[in-house]
N, C-alpha and C positions, 0 to 999 in steps of 0.2 A: 206402604207401597207407593212408591213415586217414580212417575217416569212421564215423558213428554207424550202430547197427543199427536196422533199423525193423520193426515188428510188421506180420504178414501175415494176422492174424486176422480183420480186417474184409474182406478180399479175399476169403478163403474163404466166409465168411457170405454175402456179397453173390453169389457165384457159385452157391451152393446154393439161394438165395432165387430166383433167376432161374430155374434149372431146375425148381425145385417149383412156380412159380405160372404158368408160361408154356408154352404148346403152340405147336410150330412151325406147326401147321396153322391155328392162329387168328390168326396174324398176318399183315399186309400183307407181300409180298415184300421191301419195302424194311425194314420192321422186322425180318424174318427175317434179312436181310443185317446189319443193325446188332447184332441178338443174336448172331449167329454171330461177328461181328468181336469184339464185346465178351468173348464166351466164349472166344475163342482168346487174346485179349489178357490176361484174367484168369488163364486156365490157365496162361499162360507166366509171369505174375507169380507165382502160387502155386509153379510149379515152380522159378523162379528163387530164390524165399525160402526153399523147402524144401532148396537146395543151399547155403545160407549155414551156415558152420561154428557150431557151438554152443559155449557156455562149457562147459569140461570140468567133470565131476561134482565133481572135488575143489575146484575154483575156486569153483564155484556153493555147495558146503557151506560154504566159507570165508566167503562173503557172508553166508549165513544166521546162521552163528555170530557174525559181527561185528553183524550187526543185532540179534541177541539180547543181545549186550552192552551195546549202547546203549540198547536199550528191550525188556526182556524180557516186557512185557505186551501186545505186539502179535503175533498169530499170524502170523509172516511167511510160513512155509512153506505155511500155508493160503490167504492172501491171493495169494501169488505162486509158485503151484506150477511153473509152466513155466520155460523158459529165461530167466533174470533179464536178460540182454542184450536180449531182446526185449520181455518183459513185467515187468520190474523196478519198484521204486519210483524216484521222481524223482531221488534223491541218487545212483543207482548208473549209471554211464556205462561203455560199452564202446566199444572201437574195433578196427578190423581191425589186424592185423599181419603182415608177410610174414617168411619165414624168411630169415636173413642168407646161409645157403648155397644156398638154393633159393628163388628170388623167386616161383616158382608155388605154393609152399606157403603157405596163408594160414590164421590162426588168429586167433580172437577172445580178448580179455582185458579184465578191469576196468581202466580207465584212470583214473576218477575216483572218490571216494567223499566225499560230502558230508553231514554230519549236523548237525541243530539248526534248528528253525524260525526262517526269516528273514522270510518274507512270504508271502502266498497266491500270489505269482507264482514263487516258489522253494519249494515245499513238499518240503523235505527231510525225511528221517524224523526225527521228534521224539525228543529224548532224555528219559529219565526220571530221577527222583531218584536211582535206584540205578546210573545208567550208569557204566560202566569203560571203560578203553581196552585193547581186546583186544590181546594180542600178535600175533595173526594179522595186523594191519595192517601189520606191519613185517617179515613173512616170506611172507605167502601170495600177494602181489600183485606179482610181478615187473616188470609193466608199468605200474604205478601212475604217473600224471603229476601228479595233484592229490589232496591230503588235506586236508579242511577240518571244522572243528568250531566251531559256533558257540553259546555260552552251554549247553554240555552238562554241565560238571562246574563246578557252583557251591553245592553243598552245603558249608555252613561246618563242619559237624561230621565231613565224610569228606574224606580226603585220596586223591587219584588220583595214582598214580605212573604215569611213562612207562615202559613195558617196554624192555627191551635191544632196541637197533636193530643188526641185523646189519650187518657192514661192506658185504655184497653187497646190502644192501635197496635195490631200485628204483632203479639208477644213473640213470634217466631222470627221475626225480622233479624237476618244474618248479615246482609251488606246494605250500607248507606254510603252512596258515593256521588258527591257533587263537586266537580271539577272545571274550573274556570268560568265561575259564573259571578262576576264582580257586582252586577247589578242586584243580587240575593242578598239582602241586607237582613240581618236578624240577630239577636243574642244567642251565643251558642246554646245555652239552656233551652231555647225555644225548639231546637231541632235534635239535640242530643239528649234523648229522655231514658227512663229506665228500660232500656231494651236489653234484657238480661241474656237474651240469645245472640246478641250482636257479636260477629267475628271480625269484621272489617268496618272500620269508620274512616272514609277518606273523604276530608272536607277541604279541598286545596283551591286557593286562588279565588275565594268567595268574599262576601262582605260580612262575614261572622265577627261579632265583636263580644267583648266582655270577658269574664273569667271562664276558666274551665269549672264546670259545675262538679261538685263533690260526689255527684251521682255517678260520674264516669267510673269510679272506683268499684261500683256495684256490677259493672259489666264484666263479671270475672272471665267470660270465655272470649274475651277481645283478644285477638292476635295482631291485629294492627290498628294503630291511632295515628292518622296522618291529618294534621291541622295546619299545614304549611300555608303562608301567605294570606293570612286573613288579617284582621284587626285586633286580634285578642291581647289580653294583658293579664296583669296580676302574678301570682306566683304558682308554681307547680305544686298541685296538692301533694302532702306527704301520703295520702291515702293511696296514691299509685303503686305503692308497694304490695297492694292485693292482686294487681293484674299479673298473675304469674304465667299466665300463658302468651303474654305480649312478646311480639318478635320484632315489631317495628314501632317505634315512638319518633315521631317527627312534627316538632313545633317550630321549624325554622320559618324566619321572615315574619315574626309578629313582634309585639312590644312587652313580651314577658320580662319580668325583673325579679330581683331579689336572688338569693343564693339557691343553688339547685340542691335539693335534699338529698341527704345520703341515702335515703329510701329508694332512690332510682337505681343504686347499685344492687338492690336486692331482687332484680327481675332476671331470674336465670336463663330464660329461653331468649333475651334480646339479641337480636342480630345487627339491627341498626338504630343508633341514638343520633339524631340530628337536632341540636338546639341552636343553630346558626342565626345570625342576624336578629339578636334580641338585645335584652339589656341585663342579661344575668351578671352578678357581680361576685366578689369574695373569692375564695379558692376553689379550684376544681375539686370536688370532693373525691377523696382517696378511695371510697367504696366503689368506684367504678372499676376499679382492678378486679372486682368480684365477676364482673360481666366476661366470663371466660369465653362465650361463644361469640362476642361481639366481633363483627367483621368492619362495620363503618362507624366511626366516631368523628362527629363534625360539631365542634365547639367555637367555630370561627365568629369573628366579629361580635363578641360580646365585651364584657367590662371585666372579665378576670383579670387580676393582675398581681404582680410582685411575688409569684411563687415559682416562677421558673418553669421549664418544660418538665411534666411529671415524669418522675424515674419510674412509676409503676406501669408506664405503657409497655414495658419489656415483659410484664407478666401477663399481657393480653395477647397471647400468642396467635389468635386466629385473626387479628386486626389485617384488613387488606388496605383500608384507606384512614387515615387520620389526618384532621385539619384543626389548627389552633390558631390560625393566621388572625391579626387583627386584635389580638389581646396582649396587653402591655405585660407579659409575663417576666421579661427581663431575664436576667442570667446568662450562663453559658450554655452551650448545646452539651448534654450529658452523654457520657459513654454508655448508651444503653441498647446498641444497635445488634449486638451479636446475637440476640434472640428473636429478632424481627425480620428474619430473611424472607418471610412471605409476603412483606408488605408491598404494595403497587403503587401508593401514592402518599406523599407526605407534604402538608402544607404548613410552614412555620414562618410565613412572611409578615413584616410589619410587626414584630413582637418585641423590639428592643434587645434583641440578642447581642451580646458581646463576646469577645474572644476569638479563638481560631475554630475553623471547621474540622471537626474530628475525620482523620483519614478513615477510621472505621467504618463510616458510612459507606465510602467506596468498597470496602472490603466485604461487608455482610449484606448490604441491600442490593443483591445481584439481581432480583426481579422487579425492583422500582421502575415506574414508568414516568412518574412525575416526582421532581424534588423541588420545592419552592423555599428558599432562603433569602429572597429578595427584601429589600427595604428594612434591613436591619443595621447594625453597627458591627459587623464582624470584620476582622482583621487577619493579617497574615495571608499565607500563599493559599491557592486552590490546590487541595490535596491531590497529588499525582493518582492517588487511588481512585478517583472519579473516573479515570479512563478504562476502569474495569467494569464500568455499568453499561454493558452491551445492549440491556434490554430498554434503556431509558429513551423517552421521547423528548423531555425537557428538563434541564437544570437551569433553574432561574436564580443568578446571583446579583442581579441588578442592585444598584445604589446601596452599597456597602463601603468599606474602606480596605478592601482586599489590594495586594500588592504582589510583584513578581511576576514570574513567567507562567503562561499558560502554554505547556508544551503538547497538549493533545487536542488543541482546538482543531487541527486538521482533520482529525479523526470524528469528531462531535459534529463540526460544521454548524449548522443552524439549531442544533439541538441544545446549545448552551448559551444562555445571554448573560452578558456581562456589563451592560450600559452601567454607567455611574460609578465606575473604579478607576479613576484616572490613574492610579499607579499601577495598574495591571498593564502587561504587555503580552501580546501572542506571538508565536513564530510567524514569519512571514508567509510561509505555506498555509498555516490555518488561517490568516488573514485573506488571502487570495481566494481561498475556497469559501469563505462566507461573505466576501463582499458583494453587494448587491441584494443579498437575500433578507436584510432588514433585521437583522438579530443582534446587532450590537457590537459588531467586530469594527465597523468602520471608524468609530471614533477612537479607538484603542490603538496605542502605538506599537510599532512593531519592535520586538526585542532587538538590541545591538547584539552583534556577533561577539561571542565571547573571545577576547584576547588571550590566545595561548602562548605562553613563554617558549623560546627556542630550547629545546633539551641540550643542545650543544653547549648553551653558556650557564646552565645550572645543572647542579646535581643536588640530591638530598641524602645527607648522612642519615643512614637508618637508626643509628645508634643515638644520635642526640636529636634528629629531627631538624638540624639546624641547616640553611642553605649555605652552600659553600660555593664561590666564584671560582670557575675554571677558565684560566687565561690562556688564549690560543699560543700555540708554540711560536708562531712568527713574531709576535709582540715580545716575547721572552729573548728573542735572538737580537732583535732591534736594541733592547735594553742592554744587553751585555756589549753591544758593540758601542753604544754611547759611553758606557763606563770605561771601556779601553781607551776610547780616544781622549777623554779627559784625563786619564793617567798620563 
């Protein structure tokens, strides 16, 4: 049985107010009945609440001490002198728990602790500049389900360490969230322990370092593992294949290296895979095509090379976003777009791509919002089919070797970027519509007007496709007169 505790202070005050301000003799009989009914109802509510179990004194004191460690400038015991489960600050949440051996015995314990101001809608206890991580967090709350810290440890001159986590600490922990705490420095193995009930581990923008411990693979209930923007390294453990419930794997912004193991492609529930801004090398594993539910794939800014744009992307029909930018994959852009009509964003920047841009990208990517092909070695013309991309917010073709005429520039205006293609020209109408917007048309030349031949001077023989000159009749007359005179 699990539910949040509710305060009964307002009920008691209302009951006292009714008794003090109202006399039974002064009321209409119906009013008297209503008052009696309300009094009975409120009395029952007060009795019911008074019978609710309270937080134990030891656990209550531990909460006060943790609050003091986060912000010693707030008089927590004075502001919240009563039972913290009924009258505590926003970030302290309690639940009812039944005894495993005797279901009739109910106790109350702290189940969630959240610190750090997020918004007015979630006014968690704010952290001071001297905040530290109390050891009590990992020893005094055996029923803790969620631990959350947001921008609490961000003093560049102070290092906050993670206390030793007891092996028996909160076996029911489900969410561990540390976001933007750069002063929190610790090996990842010091905070990610054998939490077999853990569903979410979000450790983003902290000072965690070292390898991902093999014990993470024992957290078979994990649905999200986000370790972005730390100082982690090493390789992805092959044992990740055991995380069959994983929906989000985000390792971006670290120093991971080596090849991505094929086992990553055996995570059937995965919706997001972000390995960006690391040092992964070798080929992009073909096993990723098995991630049929994947919606976001970000492998940008690694060291994958010489394998071209993976053609198996067309088999990942649920993809909404894909970015391979910053990897020297080389090769031409493949014709894989006919099955990718649902994609919203494509990043293929700075990849050493050569050849022409397929017109099929414009034909099939009708829902795309962003298309990045800049800083490659692409040549040829800008496909006219790009004019069909009505939903696009940006097409970036900068710094290539494109040439020819861009005739739909007036339609796209600031949505298409063309800097660094000196052989391109735009219609003067497109140039006028884009000037002053800072999107790259200003340096491009205006296409010269096409010189059309006078149809009175030329005809085309449809049988031989040869051009025959038709001499005007006046010239023929003059020639005849000259011949007559000479005779």
